[in-house]
Structure formats: structure tokens, C-alpha cells
Biotite code that builds the C-alpha atoms (Angstrom):
import biotite.structure as struc

atoms = struc.array([
    struc.Atom([11.084, -23.198, -10.507], chain_id="A", res_id=1, res_name="MET", atom_name="CA", element="C"),
    struc.Atom([9.750, -25.745, -12.867], chain_id="A", res_id=2, res_name="GLY", atom_name="CA", element="C"),
    struc.Atom([9.276, -29.505, -12.670], chain_id="A", res_id=3, res_name="LEU", atom_name="CA", element="C"),
    struc.Atom([11.888, -31.945, -13.532], chain_id="A", res_id=4, res_name="ARG", atom_name="CA", element="C"),
    struc.Atom([11.242, -34.085, -16.749], chain_id="A", res_id=5, res_name="ASP", atom_name="CA", element="C"),
    struc.Atom([10.616, -37.272, -14.488], chain_id="A", res_id=6, res_name="ASP", atom_name="CA", element="C"),
    struc.Atom([8.097, -35.161, -12.233], chain_id="A", res_id=7, res_name="GLU", atom_name="CA", element="C"),
    struc.Atom([6.431, -33.955, -15.499], chain_id="A", res_id=8, res_name="ARG", atom_name="CA", element="C"),
    struc.Atom([6.069, -37.488, -16.823], chain_id="A", res_id=9, res_name="ARG", atom_name="CA", element="C"),
    struc.Atom([4.639, -38.733, -13.418], chain_id="A", res_id=10, res_name="ALA", atom_name="CA", element="C"),
    struc.Atom([2.182, -35.789, -13.214], chain_id="A", res_id=11, res_name="LEU", atom_name="CA", element="C"),
    struc.Atom([1.028, -36.432, -16.903], chain_id="A", res_id=12, res_name="ALA", atom_name="CA", element="C"),
    struc.Atom([0.730, -40.191, -16.052], chain_id="A", res_id=13, res_name="ASP", atom_name="CA", element="C"),
    struc.Atom([-1.522, -39.311, -13.110], chain_id="A", res_id=14, res_name="ILE", atom_name="CA", element="C"),
    struc.Atom([-3.590, -37.122, -15.150], chain_id="A", res_id=15, res_name="GLU", atom_name="CA", element="C"),
    struc.Atom([-4.104, -39.560, -17.759], chain_id="A", res_id=16, res_name="ARG", atom_name="CA", element="C"),
    struc.Atom([-5.210, -42.299, -15.367], chain_id="A", res_id=17, res_name="ARG", atom_name="CA", element="C"),
    struc.Atom([-7.358, -39.839, -13.715], chain_id="A", res_id=18, res_name="LEU", atom_name="CA", element="C"),
    struc.Atom([-9.090, -39.091, -17.016], chain_id="A", res_id=19, res_name="GLY", atom_name="CA", element="C"),
    struc.Atom([-9.629, -42.757, -17.678], chain_id="A", res_id=20, res_name="GLU", atom_name="CA", element="C"),
    struc.Atom([-10.942, -43.737, -14.069], chain_id="A", res_id=21, res_name="GLU", atom_name="CA", element="C"),
    struc.Atom([-13.116, -40.640, -13.547], chain_id="A", res_id=22, res_name="ASP", atom_name="CA", element="C"),
    struc.Atom([-13.653, -38.606, -16.642], chain_id="A", res_id=23, res_name="PRO", atom_name="CA", element="C"),
    struc.Atom([-16.280, -36.197, -14.789], chain_id="A", res_id=24, res_name="GLN", atom_name="CA", element="C"),
    struc.Atom([-13.821, -35.313, -11.989], chain_id="A", res_id=25, res_name="LEU", atom_name="CA", element="C"),
    struc.Atom([-11.017, -34.919, -14.563], chain_id="A", res_id=26, res_name="ALA", atom_name="CA", element="C"),
    struc.Atom([-13.169, -32.506, -16.572], chain_id="A", res_id=27, res_name="GLN", atom_name="CA", element="C"),
    struc.Atom([-14.174, -30.536, -13.429], chain_id="A", res_id=28, res_name="ARG", atom_name="CA", element="C"),
    struc.Atom([-10.564, -30.219, -12.322], chain_id="A", res_id=29, res_name="LEU", atom_name="CA", element="C"),
    struc.Atom([-9.466, -29.037, -15.735], chain_id="A", res_id=30, res_name="ALA", atom_name="CA", element="C"),
    struc.Atom([-12.055, -26.264, -15.739], chain_id="A", res_id=31, res_name="THR", atom_name="CA", element="C"),
    struc.Atom([-11.424, -25.308, -12.039], chain_id="A", res_id=32, res_name="LEU", atom_name="CA", element="C"),
    struc.Atom([-9.916, -21.948, -11.425], chain_id="A", res_id=33, res_name="ARG", atom_name="CA", element="C"),
    struc.Atom([-8.134, -21.777, -8.118], chain_id="A", res_id=34, res_name="PRO", atom_name="CA", element="C"),
    struc.Atom([-8.782, -18.950, -5.699], chain_id="A", res_id=35, res_name="GLY", atom_name="CA", element="C"),
    struc.Atom([-12.056, -17.909, -7.320], chain_id="A", res_id=36, res_name="THR", atom_name="CA", element="C"),
    struc.Atom([-14.106, -18.995, -4.621], chain_id="A", res_id=37, res_name="SER", atom_name="CA", element="C"),
    struc.Atom([-11.999, -17.541, -1.874], chain_id="A", res_id=38, res_name="ARG", atom_name="CA", element="C"),
    struc.Atom([-12.057, -14.187, -3.822], chain_id="A", res_id=39, res_name="LEU", atom_name="CA", element="C"),
    struc.Atom([-15.889, -14.194, -3.855], chain_id="A", res_id=40, res_name="ILE", atom_name="CA", element="C"),
    struc.Atom([-16.210, -14.934, -0.230], chain_id="A", res_id=41, res_name="TRP", atom_name="CA", element="C"),
    struc.Atom([-13.616, -12.287, 0.783], chain_id="A", res_id=42, res_name="THR", atom_name="CA", element="C"),
    struc.Atom([-15.541, -9.652, -1.424], chain_id="A", res_id=43, res_name="ALA", atom_name="CA", element="C"),
    struc.Atom([-18.755, -10.665, 0.184], chain_id="A", res_id=44, res_name="LEU", atom_name="CA", element="C"),
    struc.Atom([-17.261, -10.420, 3.466], chain_id="A", res_id=45, res_name="ALA", atom_name="CA", element="C"),
    struc.Atom([-16.004, -6.911, 2.988], chain_id="A", res_id=46, res_name="PHE", atom_name="CA", element="C"),
    struc.Atom([-19.262, -5.821, 1.328], chain_id="A", res_id=47, res_name="LEU", atom_name="CA", element="C"),
    struc.Atom([-21.039, -7.069, 4.532], chain_id="A", res_id=48, res_name="GLY", atom_name="CA", element="C"),
    struc.Atom([-18.850, -5.169, 6.792], chain_id="A", res_id=49, res_name="LEU", atom_name="CA", element="C"),
    struc.Atom([-19.328, -2.041, 4.784], chain_id="A", res_id=50, res_name="PHE", atom_name="CA", element="C"),
    struc.Atom([-23.080, -2.394, 4.838], chain_id="A", res_id=51, res_name="ILE", atom_name="CA", element="C"),
    struc.Atom([-23.311, -3.445, 8.425], chain_id="A", res_id=52, res_name="GLY", atom_name="CA", element="C"),
    struc.Atom([-21.181, -0.458, 9.397], chain_id="A", res_id=53, res_name="GLY", atom_name="CA", element="C"),
    struc.Atom([-23.251, 2.010, 7.416], chain_id="A", res_id=54, res_name="GLY", atom_name="CA", element="C"),
    struc.Atom([-26.224, 0.551, 9.093], chain_id="A", res_id=55, res_name="VAL", atom_name="CA", element="C"),
    struc.Atom([-24.603, 1.221, 12.524], chain_id="A", res_id=56, res_name="LEU", atom_name="CA", element="C"),
    struc.Atom([-23.774, 4.745, 11.609], chain_id="A", res_id=57, res_name="VAL", atom_name="CA", element="C"),
    struc.Atom([-27.395, 5.458, 10.362], chain_id="A", res_id=58, res_name="ALA", atom_name="CA", element="C"),
    struc.Atom([-28.772, 3.956, 13.507], chain_id="A", res_id=59, res_name="VAL", atom_name="CA", element="C"),
    struc.Atom([-26.456, 5.890, 15.706], chain_id="A", res_id=60, res_name="GLY", atom_name="CA", element="C"),
    struc.Atom([-27.353, 9.134, 13.916], chain_id="A", res_id=61, res_name="ALA", atom_name="CA", element="C"),
    struc.Atom([-30.917, 8.707, 14.146], chain_id="A", res_id=62, res_name="GLY", atom_name="CA", element="C"),
    struc.Atom([-30.685, 7.782, 17.908], chain_id="A", res_id=63, res_name="ALA", atom_name="CA", element="C"),
    struc.Atom([-28.225, 10.557, 18.523], chain_id="A", res_id=64, res_name="ASP", atom_name="CA", element="C"),
    struc.Atom([-25.655, 7.966, 19.840], chain_id="A", res_id=65, res_name="ALA", atom_name="CA", element="C"),
    struc.Atom([-22.262, 8.923, 18.869], chain_id="A", res_id=66, res_name="PRO", atom_name="CA", element="C"),
    struc.Atom([-20.833, 5.701, 20.537], chain_id="A", res_id=67, res_name="VAL", atom_name="CA", element="C"),
    struc.Atom([-22.926, 3.527, 17.869], chain_id="A", res_id=68, res_name="VAL", atom_name="CA", element="C"),
    struc.Atom([-21.730, 5.904, 15.094], chain_id="A", res_id=69, res_name="MET", atom_name="CA", element="C"),
    struc.Atom([-18.126, 5.438, 15.946], chain_id="A", res_id=70, res_name="VAL", atom_name="CA", element="C"),
    struc.Atom([-18.592, 1.575, 16.172], chain_id="A", res_id=71, res_name="LEU", atom_name="CA", element="C"),
    struc.Atom([-20.136, 1.752, 12.663], chain_id="A", res_id=72, res_name="GLY", atom_name="CA", element="C"),
    struc.Atom([-17.179, 3.547, 11.366], chain_id="A", res_id=73, res_name="VAL", atom_name="CA", element="C"),
    struc.Atom([-14.760, 1.104, 12.854], chain_id="A", res_id=74, res_name="ILE", atom_name="CA", element="C"),
    struc.Atom([-16.808, -1.846, 11.466], chain_id="A", res_id=75, res_name="VAL", atom_name="CA", element="C"),
    struc.Atom([-17.226, -0.290, 7.936], chain_id="A", res_id=76, res_name="ALA", atom_name="CA", element="C"),
    struc.Atom([-13.696, 1.179, 7.526], chain_id="A", res_id=77, res_name="ALA", atom_name="CA", element="C"),
    struc.Atom([-11.399, 0.163, 10.350], chain_id="A", res_id=78, res_name="GLY", atom_name="CA", element="C"),
    struc.Atom([-11.807, -3.703, 10.211], chain_id="A", res_id=79, res_name="ILE", atom_name="CA", element="C"),
    struc.Atom([-11.319, -3.984, 6.325], chain_id="A", res_id=80, res_name="PRO", atom_name="CA", element="C"),
    struc.Atom([-8.418, -1.505, 6.452], chain_id="A", res_id=81, res_name="THR", atom_name="CA", element="C"),
    struc.Atom([-6.718, -3.538, 9.235], chain_id="A", res_id=82, res_name="PHE", atom_name="CA", element="C"),
    struc.Atom([-7.268, -6.848, 7.420], chain_id="A", res_id=83, res_name="LEU", atom_name="CA", element="C"),
    struc.Atom([-5.951, -5.482, 4.068], chain_id="A", res_id=84, res_name="ILE", atom_name="CA", element="C"),
    struc.Atom([-3.009, -3.888, 5.824], chain_id="A", res_id=85, res_name="TRP", atom_name="CA", element="C"),
    struc.Atom([-2.214, -7.157, 7.460], chain_id="A", res_id=86, res_name="ARG", atom_name="CA", element="C"),
    struc.Atom([-2.334, -9.135, 4.446], chain_id="A", res_id=87, res_name="ARG", atom_name="CA", element="C"),
    struc.Atom([-0.131, -6.696, 2.627], chain_id="A", res_id=88, res_name="TRP", atom_name="CA", element="C"),
    struc.Atom([2.606, -6.798, 5.348], chain_id="A", res_id=89, res_name="LEU", atom_name="CA", element="C"),
    struc.Atom([2.501, -10.677, 5.231], chain_id="A", res_id=90, res_name="ARG", atom_name="CA", element="C"),
    struc.Atom([3.268, -10.444, 1.381], chain_id="A", res_id=91, res_name="LYS", atom_name="CA", element="C"),
    struc.Atom([6.124, -8.032, 2.165], chain_id="A", res_id=92, res_name="LEU", atom_name="CA", element="C"),
    struc.Atom([7.523, -10.579, 4.683], chain_id="A", res_id=93, res_name="GLY", atom_name="CA", element="C"),
    struc.Atom([6.756, -8.139, 7.629], chain_id="A", res_id=94, res_name="GLY", atom_name="CA", element="C"),
    struc.Atom([6.437, -8.777, 11.223], chain_id="A", res_id=95, res_name="PRO", atom_name="CA", element="C"),
    struc.Atom([5.983, -12.301, 12.263], chain_id="A", res_id=96, res_name="SER", atom_name="CA", element="C"),
    struc.Atom([5.966, -14.345, 15.456], chain_id="A", res_id=97, res_name="GLU", atom_name="CA", element="C"),
    struc.Atom([9.377, -14.089, 17.191], chain_id="A", res_id=98, res_name="PRO", atom_name="CA", element="C"),
    struc.Atom([11.528, -17.177, 17.141], chain_id="A", res_id=99, res_name="GLU", atom_name="CA", element="C"),
    struc.Atom([11.827, -18.694, 20.607], chain_id="A", res_id=100, res_name="PRO", atom_name="CA", element="C"),
    struc.Atom([15.391, -18.843, 22.104], chain_id="A", res_id=101, res_name="ASP", atom_name="CA", element="C"),
    struc.Atom([16.788, -22.274, 21.260], chain_id="A", res_id=102, res_name="PRO", atom_name="CA", element="C"),
    struc.Atom([18.934, -22.388, 24.371], chain_id="A", res_id=103, res_name="ASP", atom_name="CA", element="C"),
    struc.Atom([17.338, -20.286, 27.135], chain_id="A", res_id=104, res_name="PRO", atom_name="CA", element="C"),
    struc.Atom([20.126, -20.713, 29.543], chain_id="A", res_id=105, res_name="GLY", atom_name="CA", element="C"),
    struc.Atom([22.732, -18.974, 27.519], chain_id="A", res_id=106, res_name="THR", atom_name="CA", element="C"),
    struc.Atom([22.279, -15.473, 28.574], chain_id="A", res_id=107, res_name="GLY", atom_name="CA", element="C"),
    struc.Atom([22.517, -14.254, 25.072], chain_id="A", res_id=108, res_name="ASN", atom_name="CA", element="C"),
    struc.Atom([21.346, -10.645, 25.693], chain_id="A", res_id=109, res_name="GLY", atom_name="CA", element="C"),
    struc.Atom([17.553, -11.406, 24.584], chain_id="A", res_id=110, res_name="THR", atom_name="CA", element="C"),
    struc.Atom([16.123, -11.391, 28.010], chain_id="A", res_id=111, res_name="GLY", atom_name="CA", element="C"),
    struc.Atom([15.201, -15.277, 27.519], chain_id="A", res_id=112, res_name="ASN", atom_name="CA", element="C"),
    struc.Atom([17.574, -16.610, 29.944], chain_id="A", res_id=113, res_name="GLY", atom_name="CA", element="C"),
    struc.Atom([19.931, -15.860, 32.890], chain_id="A", res_id=114, res_name="PRO", atom_name="CA", element="C"),
    struc.Atom([22.799, -13.625, 32.252], chain_id="A", res_id=115, res_name="GLY", atom_name="CA", element="C"),
    struc.Atom([23.690, -10.058, 32.462], chain_id="A", res_id=116, res_name="ASN", atom_name="CA", element="C"),
    struc.Atom([22.132, -8.943, 29.296], chain_id="A", res_id=117, res_name="GLY", atom_name="CA", element="C"),
    struc.Atom([25.484, -8.451, 27.446], chain_id="A", res_id=118, res_name="THR", atom_name="CA", element="C"),
    struc.Atom([25.800, -11.905, 26.021], chain_id="A", res_id=119, res_name="GLY", atom_name="CA", element="C"),
    struc.Atom([28.688, -12.711, 28.331], chain_id="A", res_id=120, res_name="ARG", atom_name="CA", element="C"),
    struc.Atom([28.549, -14.628, 31.474], chain_id="A", res_id=121, res_name="GLU", atom_name="CA", element="C"),
    struc.Atom([29.502, -12.554, 34.753], chain_id="A", res_id=122, res_name="SER", atom_name="CA", element="C"),
    struc.Atom([32.042, -13.982, 37.003], chain_id="A", res_id=123, res_name="ASP", atom_name="CA", element="C"),
    struc.Atom([29.852, -13.625, 40.038], chain_id="A", res_id=124, res_name="GLY", atom_name="CA", element="C"),
    struc.Atom([31.490, -10.489, 41.520], chain_id="A", res_id=125, res_name="ARG", atom_name="CA", element="C"),
])
């Protein structure tokens, strides 16, 4: 969905005024690549988890401590896998927080209010 003509003109005017008022900031913003910094930090975080988990596995193997080794595997592989899986599900529009019942007193069968669970009110018998 693109911008309308008047929005494009307004944006061009803002860009022009910014270039006149603060040319250094305008130049910096023109060369900025959005998301690059976040990508670098994410890659470093995953690398840190992998290295940290590997160290835990090595320490656990050297100390003959299987619990530490399992913890290392979880840190090195489990946490990154979970985070990637969760991000992927969000992109697909996967599970999200359930919407609260707007009228909890209706007995609409969701278990969020009084009623018999059928969505119909009972007559009290």
C-alpha cells in the first residue's frame, strides 16, 4: 500500500526541510539501513548461547556431571531453537494471547461467566 500524492509531497517537504536545517543528520538518515543493528545483536546473542552451551558441555564432560552437560545442550541448542520457532510462529500468525470475554455474564460457553456451558441460559430447573 503506497502513500497518497499529498502524503508524498508532505514527506518530501519534511525531508527537504531536514536537509536544510541539519545536513549531517539528513546524510546519516539517508545512509541508515534499518534492522542492521538488530540483526548483528541477534547473531551475537545466538553465538554467545552456542559458545556458552559448548563450554557447559565441556565442563560437564570433564567433571563427569551429566546434569551440567544436559544444561549445556539446552543452552546451546534448546533456547535458540525455541526462540526461532516462536518468531516463526508469530510470522505465520500463530498462537497469541486469547481475547478476554467482552461480557463475562453472558454464559456463552467459554467458561468465562455463569451459564450452563451451552451458550443458552437455563431456566433454573
